[in-house]
VOSE-363055 format. One record per atom (N, C-alpha, C): atom name; residue in one letter; residue number from 1; z, x, y. Coordinates in steps of 0.05 Angstrom, whole numbers, plus 5000, padded with zeros to 4 digits. Atoms other than C-alpha are relative to their C-alpha. Layout:
BEGIN
{"CA" "A" NUM {Z X Y}}
...
//
This chain:
BEGIN
{"N" "M" 1 {5000 5017 4976}}
{"CA" "M" 1 {5000 5000 5000}}
{"C" "M" 1 {5000 5018 5024}}
{"N" "T" 2 {5002 4985 4976}}
{"CA" "T" 2 {4981 5027 5069}}
{"C" "T" 2 {5025 4997 5016}}
{"N" "E" 3 {4977 5001 4982}}
{"CA" "E" 3 {5041 5045 5112}}
{"C" "E" 3 {4993 4989 5027}}
{"N" "Q" 4 {5004 5012 4974}}
{"CA" "Q" 4 {5047 5003 5174}}
{"C" "Q" 4 {5016 5016 5021}}
{"N" "K" 5 {4987 4984 4979}}
{"CA" "K" 5 {5061 5049 5233}}
{"C" "K" 5 {5010 4981 5022}}
{"N" "P" 6 {4989 5016 4978}}
{"CA" "P" 6 {5105 5021 5288}}
{"C" "P" 6 {4984 5002 5025}}
{"N" "F" 7 {5012 5000 4973}}
{"CA" "F" 7 {5078 5002 5356}}
{"C" "F" 7 {5014 4980 5017}}
{"N" "T" 8 {4988 5019 4980}}
{"CA" "T" 8 {5101 4966 5419}}
{"C" "T" 8 {4980 4990 5020}}
{"N" "V" 9 {5014 5012 4979}}
{"CA" "V" 9 {5067 4918 5465}}
{"C" "V" 9 {5020 4993 5022}}
{"N" "C" 10 {4982 5004 4978}}
{"CA" "C" 10 {5103 4921 5532}}
{"C" "C" 10 {4986 4981 5020}}
{"N" "I" 11 {5011 5020 4981}}
{"CA" "I" 11 {5091 4861 5577}}
{"C" "I" 11 {5016 4997 5025}}
{"N" "A" 12 {4988 5006 4974}}
{"CA" "A" 12 {5109 4861 5650}}
{"C" "A" 12 {4986 4975 5011}}
{"N" "R" 13 {5012 5026 4992}}
{"CA" "R" 13 {5097 4794 5685}}
{"C" "R" 13 {5012 4991 5027}}
{"N" "Q" 14 {4991 5014 4977}}
{"CA" "Q" 14 {5101 4758 5751}}
{"C" "Q" 14 {5014 4974 4992}}
{"N" "S" 15 {4987 5025 5005}}
{"CA" "S" 15 {5148 4699 5755}}
{"C" "S" 15 {4981 4976 4999}}
{"N" "G" 16 {5017 5023 5002}}
{"CA" "G" 16 {5113 4636 5732}}
{"C" "G" 16 {4973 5005 4989}}
{"N" "A" 17 {5026 4993 5011}}
{"CA" "A" 17 {5053 4672 5703}}
{"C" "A" 17 {4998 4996 4970}}
{"N" "K" 18 {4999 5007 5029}}
{"CA" "K" 18 {5073 4651 5632}}
{"C" "K" 18 {4998 5025 4982}}
{"N" "G" 19 {5000 4976 5015}}
{"CA" "G" 19 {5082 4723 5609}}
{"C" "G" 19 {5017 4997 4975}}
{"N" "H" 20 {4982 5005 5023}}
{"CA" "H" 20 {5140 4702 5563}}
{"C" "H" 20 {4985 4985 4979}}
{"N" "E" 21 {5015 5017 5019}}
{"CA" "E" 21 {5098 4648 5530}}
{"C" "E" 21 {4977 5016 4987}}
{"N" "I" 22 {5022 4984 5011}}
{"CA" "I" 22 {5039 4695 5522}}
{"C" "I" 22 {5010 5020 4980}}
{"N" "G" 23 {4988 4981 5018}}
{"CA" "G" 23 {5083 4748 5491}}
{"C" "G" 23 {5009 4988 4974}}
{"N" "K" 24 {4990 5013 5024}}
{"CA" "K" 24 {5115 4700 5444}}
{"C" "K" 24 {4978 4992 4980}}
{"N" "Q" 25 {5023 5008 5017}}
{"CA" "Q" 25 {5049 4671 5420}}
{"C" "Q" 25 {4986 5024 4988}}
{"N" "L" 26 {5012 4976 5010}}
{"CA" "L" 26 {5021 4741 5412}}
{"C" "L" 26 {5015 5010 4976}}
{"N" "S" 27 {4984 4990 5023}}
{"CA" "S" 27 {5079 4762 5367}}
{"C" "S" 27 {4996 4982 4976}}
{"N" "R" 28 {5005 5017 5023}}
{"CA" "R" 28 {5068 4701 5324}}
{"C" "R" 28 {4973 5003 4988}}
{"N" "R" 29 {5028 4995 5009}}
{"CA" "R" 29 {4993 4713 5320}}
{"C" "R" 29 {4999 5025 4983}}
{"N" "L" 30 {5001 4975 5014}}
{"CA" "L" 30 {5006 4784 5297}}
{"C" "L" 30 {5021 5002 4978}}
{"N" "G" 31 {4979 4999 5019}}
{"CA" "G" 31 {5067 4769 5255}}
{"C" "G" 31 {5019 5023 5004}}
{"N" "I" 32 {4982 4978 4994}}
{"CA" "I" 32 {5111 4820 5291}}
{"C" "I" 32 {5023 4988 5017}}
{"N" "R" 33 {4975 5009 4986}}
{"CA" "R" 33 {5179 4816 5326}}
{"C" "R" 33 {4995 4997 5030}}
{"N" "F" 34 {5002 5005 4971}}
{"CA" "F" 34 {5188 4790 5397}}
{"C" "F" 34 {5029 5004 5012}}
{"N" "Y" 35 {4974 4995 4986}}
{"CA" "Y" 35 {5243 4813 5445}}
{"C" "Y" 35 {4998 4994 5029}}
{"N" "D" 36 {4997 5005 4972}}
{"CA" "D" 36 {5263 4788 5513}}
{"C" "D" 36 {5029 5003 5008}}
{"N" "K" 37 {4971 4999 4992}}
{"CA" "K" 37 {5334 4770 5534}}
{"C" "K" 37 {5017 5008 4976}}
{"N" "E" 38 {4985 4991 5022}}
{"CA" "E" 38 {5356 4785 5463}}
{"C" "E" 38 {5008 5030 5002}}
{"N" "L" 39 {4994 4972 4996}}
{"CA" "L" 39 {5354 4859 5481}}
{"C" "L" 39 {5025 5003 5018}}
{"N" "L" 40 {4978 5000 4981}}
{"CA" "L" 40 {5401 4845 5540}}
{"C" "L" 40 {5026 4992 4986}}
{"N" "D" 41 {4976 5009 5015}}
{"CA" "D" 41 {5449 4807 5494}}
{"C" "D" 41 {5010 5021 4981}}
{"N" "R" 42 {4991 4978 5019}}
{"CA" "R" 42 {5449 4864 5443}}
{"C" "R" 42 {5015 5022 5016}}
{"N" "A" 43 {4988 4978 4984}}
{"CA" "A" 43 {5463 4915 5497}}
{"C" "A" 43 {5028 4992 5011}}
{"N" "A" 44 {4974 5010 4990}}
{"CA" "A" 44 {5519 4871 5526}}
{"C" "A" 44 {5021 5001 4977}}
{"N" "R" 45 {4981 4999 5022}}
{"CA" "R" 45 {5551 4865 5457}}
{"C" "R" 45 {5010 5027 4994}}
{"N" "K" 46 {4994 4972 5007}}
{"CA" "K" 46 {5548 4939 5444}}
{"C" "K" 46 {5018 5014 5022}}
{"N" "T" 47 {4984 4988 4979}}
{"CA" "T" 47 {5579 4956 5512}}
{"C" "T" 47 {5024 4984 5007}}
{"N" "G" 48 {4977 5017 4994}}
{"CA" "G" 48 {5629 4899 5514}}
{"C" "G" 48 {5000 4987 5028}}
{"N" "I" 49 {5003 5012 4974}}
{"CA" "I" 49 {5602 4873 5580}}
{"C" "I" 49 {4995 4970 4997}}
{"N" "D" 50 {5002 5030 5002}}
{"CA" "D" 50 {5608 4797 5592}}
{"C" "D" 50 {4971 4993 5002}}
{"N" "T" 51 {5028 5007 4999}}
{"CA" "T" 51 {5540 4766 5577}}
{"C" "T" 51 {4994 4981 5023}}
{"N" "E" 52 {5005 5017 4977}}
{"CA" "E" 52 {5548 4714 5632}}
{"C" "E" 52 {4996 5017 5025}}
{"N" "F" 53 {5003 4981 4977}}
{"CA" "F" 53 {5558 4770 5683}}
{"C" "F" 53 {4973 5014 4999}}
{"N" "I" 54 {5025 4985 5003}}
{"CA" "I" 54 {5498 4807 5655}}
{"C" "I" 54 {4976 4981 5007}}
{"N" "S" 55 {5023 5019 4995}}
{"CA" "S" 55 {5452 4745 5659}}
{"C" "S" 55 {4996 4996 5029}}
{"N" "R" 56 {5004 5004 4971}}
{"CA" "R" 56 {5466 4738 5733}}
{"C" "R" 56 {4987 5024 5013}}
{"N" "H" 57 {5012 4976 4988}}
{"CA" "H" 57 {5442 4810 5745}}
{"C" "H" 57 {4976 5010 4984}}
{"N" "D" 58 {5023 4992 5017}}
{"CA" "D" 58 {5384 4810 5696}}
{"C" "D" 58 {4976 5009 5017}}
{"N" "E" 59 {5023 4989 4986}}
{"CA" "E" 59 {5328 4855 5722}}
{"C" "E" 59 {5003 4999 5031}}
{"N" "T" 60 {4995 4999 4972}}
{"CA" "T" 60 {5360 4860 5790}}
{"C" "T" 60 {5015 5026 5007}}
{"N" "V" 61 {4984 4978 4991}}
{"CA" "V" 61 {5391 4916 5831}}
{"C" "V" 61 {5018 4990 5023}}
{"N" "E" 62 {4982 5008 4979}}
{"CA" "E" 62 {5453 4900 5871}}
{"C" "E" 62 {5020 5021 5006}}
{"N" "R" 63 {4980 4981 4991}}
{"CA" "R" 63 {5500 4943 5910}}
{"C" "R" 63 {5025 4997 4985}}
{"N" "G" 64 {4975 5002 5015}}
{"CA" "G" 64 {5561 4959 5869}}
{"C" "G" 64 {4997 4995 4970}}
{"N" "F" 65 {5005 5005 5028}}
{"CA" "F" 65 {5529 4940 5803}}
{"C" "F" 65 {4983 5021 4988}}
{"N" "L" 66 {5018 4980 5011}}
{"CA" "L" 66 {5470 4985 5791}}
{"C" "L" 66 {4998 5025 5017}}
{"N" "A" 67 {5002 4977 4983}}
{"CA" "A" 67 {5478 5033 5849}}
{"C" "A" 67 {5010 5026 4987}}
{"N" "P" 68 {4992 4976 5014}}
{"CA" "P" 68 {5517 5082 5805}}
{"C" "P" 68 {4979 5013 4983}}
{"N" "L" 69 {5020 4989 5017}}
{"CA" "L" 69 {5455 5091 5763}}
{"C" "L" 69 {4981 5020 5014}}
{"N" "L" 70 {5015 4980 4985}}
{"CA" "L" 70 {5424 5132 5818}}
{"C" "L" 70 {5006 5028 4990}}
{"N" "D" 71 {4992 4974 5011}}
{"CA" "D" 71 {5463 5189 5787}}
{"C" "D" 71 {5010 4995 4972}}
{"N" "L" 72 {4992 5005 5028}}
{"CA" "L" 72 {5463 5180 5712}}
{"C" "L" 72 {5016 5022 4987}}
{"N" "T" 73 {4983 4978 5011}}
{"CA" "T" 73 {5499 5246 5703}}
{"C" "T" 73 {5028 4999 5011}}
{"N" "S" 74 {4974 5003 4988}}
{"CA" "S" 74 {5558 5221 5742}}
{"C" "S" 74 {5022 4996 4978}}
{"N" "S" 75 {4979 5005 5020}}
{"CA" "S" 75 {5625 5221 5705}}
{"C" "S" 75 {5010 4972 5001}}
{"N" "A" 76 {4991 5028 4999}}
{"CA" "A" 76 {5638 5151 5728}}
{"C" "A" 76 {4982 4983 4982}}
{"N" "D" 77 {5015 5015 5019}}
{"CA" "D" 77 {5618 5106 5671}}
{"C" "D" 77 {5000 4970 5007}}
{"N" "S" 78 {5000 5027 4990}}
{"CA" "S" 78 {5601 5041 5707}}
{"C" "S" 78 {4989 4981 4980}}
{"N" "M" 79 {5012 5021 5017}}
{"CA" "M" 79 {5581 4975 5674}}
{"C" "M" 79 {4971 5003 4999}}
{"N" "G" 80 {5029 4997 4999}}
{"CA" "G" 80 {5511 4985 5698}}
{"C" "G" 80 {4990 5024 4986}}
{"N" "D" 81 {5007 4975 5014}}
{"CA" "D" 81 {5509 5055 5671}}
{"C" "D" 81 {4999 4995 4970}}
{"N" "R" 82 {4999 5005 5028}}
{"CA" "R" 82 {5531 5033 5602}}
{"C" "R" 82 {4979 4982 4990}}
{"N" "L" 83 {5021 5020 5008}}
{"CA" "L" 83 {5484 4974 5600}}
{"C" "L" 83 {4972 5013 5000}}
{"N" "F" 84 {5028 4989 4999}}
{"CA" "F" 84 {5422 5013 5622}}
{"C" "F" 84 {4996 5020 4977}}
{"N" "R" 85 {5002 4981 5021}}
{"CA" "R" 85 {5436 5070 5573}}
{"C" "R" 85 {4997 4986 4973}}
{"N" "Q" 86 {5002 5014 5025}}
{"CA" "Q" 86 {5446 5021 5516}}
{"C" "Q" 86 {4974 4986 4996}}
{"N" "E" 87 {5026 5014 5002}}
{"CA" "E" 87 {5384 4980 5532}}
{"C" "E" 87 {4978 5020 4995}}
{"N" "M" 88 {5021 4980 5003}}
{"CA" "M" 88 {5342 5043 5538}}
{"C" "M" 88 {5001 5011 4970}}
{"N" "Q" 89 {4998 4990 5028}}
{"CA" "Q" 89 {5368 5067 5470}}
{"C" "Q" 89 {4990 4980 4980}}
{"N" "L" 90 {5010 5022 5017}}
{"CA" "L" 90 {5354 4999 5438}}
{"C" "L" 90 {4969 4999 5000}}
{"N" "I" 91 {5029 5001 4998}}
{"CA" "I" 91 {5282 4999 5464}}
{"C" "I" 91 {4987 5024 4985}}
{"N" "R" 92 {5011 4976 5014}}
{"CA" "R" 92 {5269 5070 5439}}
{"C" "R" 92 {5003 4997 4970}}
{"N" "D" 93 {4995 5003 5028}}
{"CA" "D" 93 {5299 5053 5372}}
{"C" "D" 93 {4981 4980 4988}}
{"N" "L" 94 {5018 5019 5009}}
{"CA" "L" 94 {5257 4991 5364}}
{"C" "L" 94 {4971 5011 4998}}
{"N" "H" 95 {5026 4988 5000}}
{"CA" "H" 95 {5194 5029 5382}}
{"C" "H" 95 {4996 5019 4977}}
{"N" "S" 96 {5003 4981 5022}}
{"CA" "S" 96 {5208 5081 5330}}
{"C" "S" 96 {4998 4989 4972}}
{"N" "R" 97 {5000 5011 5027}}
{"CA" "R" 97 {5214 5034 5272}}
{"C" "R" 97 {4988 4972 4996}}
{"N" "E" 98 {5011 5028 5003}}
{"CA" "E" 98 {5183 4965 5287}}
{"C" "E" 98 {4973 4997 5014}}
{"N" "R" 99 {5023 5010 4986}}
{"CA" "R" 99 {5120 4931 5308}}
{"C" "R" 99 {5010 4977 5017}}
{"N" "C" 100 {4987 5021 4984}}
{"CA" "C" 100 {5141 4888 5367}}
{"C" "C" 100 {4987 4997 5027}}
{"N" "V" 101 {5007 5006 4973}}
{"CA" "V" 101 {5128 4856 5434}}
{"C" "V" 101 {5025 4999 5016}}
{"N" "I" 102 {4976 4999 4984}}
{"CA" "I" 102 {5179 4870 5489}}
{"C" "I" 102 {4991 4990 5028}}
{"N" "I" 103 {5006 5012 4973}}
{"CA" "I" 103 {5180 4828 5554}}
{"C" "I" 103 {5018 5015 5020}}
{"N" "G" 104 {4985 4988 4978}}
{"CA" "G" 104 {5200 4867 5616}}
{"C" "G" 104 {5019 5022 4991}}
{"N" "R" 105 {4979 4982 5007}}
{"CA" "R" 105 {5264 4908 5612}}
{"C" "R" 105 {4992 5029 5005}}
{"N" "L" 106 {5009 4973 4994}}
{"CA" "L" 106 {5229 4969 5641}}
{"C" "L" 106 {4989 5015 4976}}
{"N" "S" 107 {5009 4988 5025}}
{"CA" "S" 107 {5200 4980 5571}}
{"C" "S" 107 {4976 5018 5003}}
{"N" "D" 108 {5023 4983 4996}}
{"CA" "D" 108 {5135 5008 5596}}
{"C" "D" 108 {5008 5028 5012}}
{"N" "Y" 109 {4990 4975 4988}}
{"CA" "Y" 109 {5172 5061 5637}}
{"C" "Y" 109 {5017 5015 4980}}
{"N" "I" 110 {4983 4987 5020}}
{"CA" "I" 110 {5223 5076 5582}}
{"C" "I" 110 {4983 5013 4979}}
{"N" "L" 111 {5018 4990 5022}}
{"CA" "L" 111 {5166 5087 5531}}
{"C" "L" 111 {4976 5015 5011}}
{"N" "R" 112 {5024 4987 4986}}
{"CA" "R" 112 {5119 5123 5582}}
{"C" "R" 112 {4990 5025 4986}}
{"N" "N" 113 {5008 4975 5013}}
{"CA" "N" 113 {5118 5187 5541}}
{"C" "N" 113 {4996 4997 4970}}
{"N" "E" 114 {5002 5005 5028}}
{"CA" "E" 114 {5112 5154 5473}}
{"C" "E" 114 {4971 4992 4992}}
{"N" "D" 115 {5025 5009 5011}}
{"CA" "D" 115 {5051 5142 5429}}
{"C" "D" 115 {5001 4971 4991}}
{"N" "N" 116 {5000 5028 5011}}
{"CA" "N" 116 {5030 5074 5402}}
{"C" "N" 116 {5013 4980 5017}}
{"N" "V" 117 {4990 5020 4981}}
{"CA" "V" 117 {5046 5034 5464}}
{"C" "V" 117 {4976 4988 5015}}
{"N" "L" 118 {5019 5014 4984}}
{"CA" "L" 118 {5003 4981 5497}}
{"C" "L" 118 {5014 4987 5024}}
{"N" "N" 119 {4986 5011 4976}}
{"CA" "N" 119 {5024 4966 5569}}
{"C" "N" 119 {4982 4979 5013}}
{"N" "V" 120 {5013 5024 4989}}
{"CA" "V" 120 {5005 4898 5597}}
{"C" "V" 120 {5014 4989 5024}}
{"N" "Y" 121 {4988 5014 4977}}
{"CA" "Y" 121 {5015 4863 5663}}
{"C" "Y" 121 {4986 4973 5004}}
{"N" "I" 122 {5010 5027 4997}}
{"CA" "I" 122 {5008 4788 5669}}
{"C" "I" 122 {5005 4990 5028}}
{"N" "Y" 123 {4997 5010 4972}}
{"CA" "Y" 123 {4996 4759 5738}}
{"C" "Y" 123 {4984 4975 5003}}
{"N" "A" 124 {5015 5024 4994}}
{"CA" "A" 124 {4968 4696 5770}}
{"C" "A" 124 {5003 4994 5029}}
{"N" "P" 125 {4997 5008 4972}}
{"CA" "P" 125 {4956 4666 5839}}
{"C" "P" 125 {5026 4985 5004}}
{"N" "E" 126 {4974 5011 4995}}
{"CA" "E" 126 {5020 4642 5873}}
{"C" "E" 126 {5000 4969 4995}}
{"N" "D" 127 {4999 5029 5002}}
{"CA" "D" 127 {5001 4568 5875}}
{"C" "D" 127 {5001 4992 4970}}
{"N" "Y" 128 {4999 5006 5028}}
{"CA" "Y" 128 {4989 4568 5800}}
{"C" "Y" 128 {5028 5005 4989}}
{"N" "R" 129 {4973 4993 5010}}
{"CA" "R" 129 {5057 4601 5787}}
{"C" "R" 129 {5021 4980 5011}}
{"N" "V" 130 {4982 5020 4989}}
{"CA" "V" 130 {5091 4553 5834}}
{"C" "V" 130 {4999 4974 4985}}
{"N" "E" 131 {5003 5025 5015}}
{"CA" "E" 131 {5063 4493 5796}}
{"C" "E" 131 {5014 5004 4972}}
{"N" "N" 132 {4987 4995 5025}}
{"CA" "N" 132 {5088 4524 5731}}
{"C" "N" 132 {5031 4999 5002}}
{"N" "I" 133 {4970 5000 4996}}
{"CA" "I" 133 {5159 4535 5758}}
{"C" "I" 133 {5009 4972 5007}}
{"N" "M" 134 {4993 5027 4994}}
{"CA" "M" 134 {5160 4465 5787}}
{"C" "M" 134 {5003 4983 4975}}
{"N" "T" 135 {4999 5015 5025}}
{"CA" "T" 135 {5144 4435 5720}}
{"C" "T" 135 {5023 5009 4982}}
{"N" "Q" 136 {4980 4987 5018}}
{"CA" "Q" 136 {5189 4483 5681}}
{"C" "Q" 136 {5029 4992 5008}}
{"N" "N" 137 {4973 5004 4990}}
{"CA" "N" 137 {5251 4471 5725}}
{"C" "N" 137 {5005 4973 5014}}
{"N" "S" 138 {4997 5026 4988}}
{"CA" "S" 138 {5237 4401 5752}}
{"C" "S" 138 {5010 5001 5029}}
{"N" "I" 139 {4992 4996 4972}}
{"CA" "I" 139 {5243 4424 5825}}
{"C" "I" 139 {4977 4996 5019}}
{"N" "E" 140 {5020 5003 4980}}
{"CA" "E" 140 {5206 4415 5890}}
{"C" "E" 140 {4983 5025 5005}}
{"N" "R" 141 {5018 4977 4995}}
{"CA" "R" 141 {5148 4460 5912}}
{"C" "R" 141 {5013 5021 5017}}
{"N" "R" 142 {4988 4980 4983}}
{"CA" "R" 142 {5187 4494 5967}}
{"C" "R" 142 {5021 5017 4985}}
{"N" "E" 143 {4980 4986 5016}}
{"CA" "E" 143 {5244 4512 5920}}
{"C" "E" 143 {4987 5018 4980}}
{"N" "A" 144 {5014 4983 5020}}
{"CA" "A" 144 {5196 4537 5867}}
{"C" "A" 144 {4988 5024 5013}}
{"N" "R" 145 {5012 4977 4986}}
{"CA" "R" 145 {5160 4581 5917}}
{"C" "R" 145 {5021 5021 5007}}
{"N" "R" 146 {4978 4982 4993}}
{"CA" "R" 146 {5226 4610 5940}}
{"C" "R" 146 {5010 5015 4976}}
{"N" "L" 147 {4990 4987 5025}}
{"CA" "L" 147 {5248 4624 5869}}
{"C" "L" 147 {4982 5022 4990}}
{"N" "I" 148 {5019 4979 5010}}
{"CA" "I" 148 {5185 4661 5848}}
{"C" "I" 148 {5000 5024 5018}}
{"N" "R" 149 {5001 4978 4981}}
{"CA" "R" 149 {5185 4703 5911}}
{"C" "R" 149 {5026 5017 4997}}
{"N" "E" 150 {4975 4985 5003}}
{"CA" "E" 150 {5259 4722 5902}}
{"C" "E" 150 {5001 5015 4974}}
{"N" "K" 151 {5001 4987 5026}}
{"CA" "K" 151 {5250 4737 5828}}
{"C" "K" 151 {4981 5024 4999}}
{"N" "D" 152 {5018 4978 4999}}
{"CA" "D" 152 {5189 4780 5839}}
{"C" "D" 152 {5010 5023 5017}}
{"N" "A" 153 {4990 4979 4983}}
{"CA" "A" 153 {5221 4818 5895}}
{"C" "A" 153 {5023 5014 4987}}
{"N" "A" 154 {4977 4988 5015}}
{"CA" "A" 154 {5283 4831 5851}}
{"C" "A" 154 {4988 5017 4978}}
{"N" "R" 155 {5013 4983 5021}}
{"CA" "R" 155 {5238 4856 5794}}
{"C" "R" 155 {4987 5025 5011}}
{"N" "E" 156 {5012 4977 4987}}
{"CA" "E" 156 {5200 4901 5841}}
{"C" "E" 156 {5021 5021 5007}}
{"N" "S" 157 {4979 4982 4992}}
{"CA" "S" 157 {5264 4931 5868}}
{"C" "S" 157 {5013 5014 4975}}
{"N" "Y" 158 {4989 4990 5026}}
{"CA" "Y" 158 {5292 4939 5797}}
{"C" "Y" 158 {4982 5023 4989}}
{"N" "Y" 159 {5019 4981 5011}}
{"CA" "Y" 159 {5229 4974 5774}}
{"C" "Y" 159 {4998 5026 5016}}
{"N" "R" 160 {5002 4977 4983}}
{"CA" "R" 160 {5224 5019 5834}}
{"C" "R" 160 {5025 5017 5000}}
{"N" "F" 161 {4974 4987 5000}}
{"CA" "F" 161 {5298 5036 5831}}
{"C" "F" 161 {5001 5022 4977}}
{"N" "Y" 162 {4998 4982 5023}}
{"CA" "Y" 162 {5291 5068 5762}}
{"C" "Y" 162 {4976 5019 4998}}
{"N" "S" 163 {5024 4985 5004}}
{"CA" "S" 163 {5219 5092 5760}}
{"C" "S" 163 {4987 5014 5023}}
{"N" "M" 164 {5012 4990 4975}}
{"CA" "M" 164 {5203 5108 5832}}
{"C" "M" 164 {4971 4993 5002}}
{"N" "N" 165 {5027 5010 5000}}
{"CA" "N" 165 {5138 5071 5819}}
{"C" "N" 165 {5000 4970 5008}}
{"N" "H" 166 {5002 5029 4994}}
{"CA" "H" 166 {5113 5002 5838}}
{"C" "H" 166 {4994 4984 4974}}
{"N" "W" 167 {5001 5017 5023}}
{"CA" "W" 167 {5119 4948 5786}}
{"C" "W" 167 {4970 4989 4996}}
{"N" "T" 168 {5026 5012 5002}}
{"CA" "T" 168 {5049 4919 5801}}
{"C" "T" 168 {4977 5020 5001}}
{"N" "Q" 169 {5021 4981 4998}}
{"CA" "Q" 169 {5010 4984 5806}}
{"C" "Q" 169 {4984 5003 4974}}
{"N" "Q" 170 {5017 4998 5024}}
{"CA" "Q" 170 {4951 4996 5759}}
{"C" "Q" 170 {5007 5024 4983}}
{"N" "K" 171 {4994 4976 5015}}
{"CA" "K" 171 {4973 5066 5739}}
{"C" "K" 171 {5020 4993 4977}}
{"N" "G" 172 {4983 5004 5023}}
{"CA" "G" 172 {5002 5064 5670}}
{"C" "G" 172 {4996 4974 4985}}
{"N" "K" 173 {5005 5026 5013}}
{"CA" "K" 173 {4976 4994 5653}}
{"C" "K" 173 {4974 5003 4985}}
{"N" "D" 174 {5023 5002 5016}}
{"CA" "D" 174 {4926 4986 5597}}
{"C" "D" 174 {4983 4976 5005}}
{"N" "L" 175 {5014 5026 4994}}
{"CA" "L" 175 {4909 4914 5613}}
{"C" "L" 175 {5016 4985 5021}}
{"N" "M" 176 {4987 5018 4980}}
{"CA" "M" 176 {4922 4869 5673}}
{"C" "M" 176 {4985 4975 4999}}
{"N" "L" 177 {5014 5025 5005}}
{"CA" "L" 177 {4907 4797 5659}}
{"C" "L" 177 {5010 4977 5019}}
{"N" "D" 178 {4994 5024 4983}}
{"CA" "D" 178 {4903 4735 5705}}
{"C" "D" 178 {5003 4977 4981}}
{"N" "S" 179 {4995 5021 5019}}
{"CA" "S" 179 {4935 4680 5664}}
{"C" "S" 179 {4989 4973 5009}}
{"N" "E" 180 {5014 5024 4992}}
{"CA" "E" 180 {4904 4625 5707}}
{"C" "E" 180 {4972 5001 4991}}
{"N" "S" 181 {5029 4997 5007}}
{"CA" "S" 181 {4834 4652 5694}}
{"C" "S" 181 {4995 4997 4970}}
{"N" "F" 182 {5005 4999 5028}}
{"CA" "F" 182 {4842 4663 5620}}
{"C" "F" 182 {5016 4979 4985}}
{"N" "G" 183 {4983 5019 5014}}
{"CA" "G" 183 {4897 4613 5602}}
{"C" "G" 183 {5018 5015 4980}}
{"N" "V" 184 {4982 4987 5019}}
{"CA" "V" 184 {4953 4628 5553}}
{"C" "V" 184 {4985 5007 4975}}
{"N" "E" 185 {5014 4993 5025}}
{"CA" "E" 185 {4909 4624 5492}}
{"C" "E" 185 {4979 5021 5004}}
{"N" "G" 186 {5020 4979 4994}}
{"CA" "G" 186 {4855 4666 5524}}
{"C" "G" 186 {5013 5028 5002}}
{"N" "C" 187 {4985 4975 4998}}
{"CA" "C" 187 {4906 4720 5542}}
{"C" "C" 187 {5008 5010 4973}}
{"N" "V" 188 {4992 4993 5027}}
{"CA" "V" 188 {4932 4719 5471}}
{"C" "V" 188 {4977 5011 4984}}
{"N" "E" 189 {5024 4991 5013}}
{"CA" "E" 189 {4862 4727 5444}}
{"C" "E" 189 {4993 5028 5008}}
{"N" "I" 190 {5008 4974 4989}}
{"CA" "I" 190 {4847 4786 5489}}
{"C" "I" 190 {5020 5021 4990}}
{"N" "L" 191 {4980 4981 5007}}
{"CA" "L" 191 {4913 4820 5473}}
{"C" "L" 191 {4999 5005 4969}}
{"N" "S" 192 {5003 4996 5029}}
{"CA" "S" 192 {4904 4808 5398}}
{"C" "S" 192 {4978 5019 4993}}
{"N" "A" 193 {5023 4982 5005}}
{"CA" "A" 193 {4837 4842 5400}}
{"C" "A" 193 {5007 5028 5009}}
{"N" "A" 194 {4992 4973 4991}}
{"CA" "A" 194 {4866 4900 5440}}
{"C" "A" 194 {5018 5013 4980}}
{"N" "V" 195 {4981 4989 5020}}
{"CA" "V" 195 {4923 4909 5390}}
{"C" "V" 195 {4985 5008 4975}}
{"N" "R" 196 {5016 4993 5024}}
{"CA" "R" 196 {4874 4907 5331}}
{"C" "R" 196 {4984 5026 5004}}
{"N" "S" 197 {5017 4977 4994}}
{"CA" "S" 197 {4828 4957 5365}}
{"C" "S" 197 {5017 5026 5002}}
{"N" "R" 198 {4984 4975 4996}}
{"CA" "R" 198 {4884 5006 5383}}
{"C" "R" 198 {5017 5007 4976}}
{"N" "F" 199 {4981 4994 5021}}
{"CA" "F" 199 {4932 4999 5325}}
{"C" "F" 199 {4991 4991 4973}}
{"N" "G" 200 {5009 5010 5026}}
{"CA" "G" 200 {4891 4965 5270}}
{"C" "G" 200 {5019 4979 4988}}
{"N" "A" 201 {4981 5020 5010}}
{"CA" "A" 201 {4941 4909 5265}}
{"C" "A" 201 {4986 4974 4993}}
{"N" "P" 202 {5014 5025 5008}}
{"CA" "P" 202 {4919 4848 5225}}
{"C" "P" 202 {5013 4976 5013}}
{"N" "E" 203 {4988 5025 4989}}
{"CA" "E" 203 {4929 4777 5252}}
{"C" "E" 203 {5013 4986 4978}}
{"N" "K" 204 {4987 5018 5019}}
{"CA" "K" 204 {4976 4729 5218}}
{"C" "K" 204 {4992 4972 5007}}
{"N" "R" 205 {5010 5028 4996}}
{"CA" "R" 205 {4940 4662 5214}}
{"C" "R" 205 {5017 4979 4986}}
//
């Protein structure tokens, strides 16, 4: 039997662009594991940090929480320090032994020097994303627009904080897909083909 080598599909996404849904459907199509907030929960359990506290700071940078991470060699072992180190270790461990899809979590940056990684960015026009968030959360248009702008600004700050790069830049991305243009199923088809081409992974129908 041919040995199945591990690989990771890292998906960064704009709020409301359906990146989570695309990633989940892709994992089902390929018959591989899917990780999103589960990674954060695992890291929280291993560090003993309250999961409710962590969920409020997910993919954000706030003064007093993640600021100590500017100096990861510091002797002060902050909650942010422990969480980041644990999440980074989990992502590297998964990449070394599994075939999986990881949503966000700076996975593209953490695995930047590794082989067998496909880096993807899912985006869409703001009005399309606003409509998705309105439907998903049953809220008014103005509130949905505010939410996606705040969430995307937080993700950009989080990404830049650790990587010194911009979250939306083309450098380091293998594919950048407009989910309004292609739709969820279209994006899944494109990514499935890319995974098969790069890693030789069969689809699970």
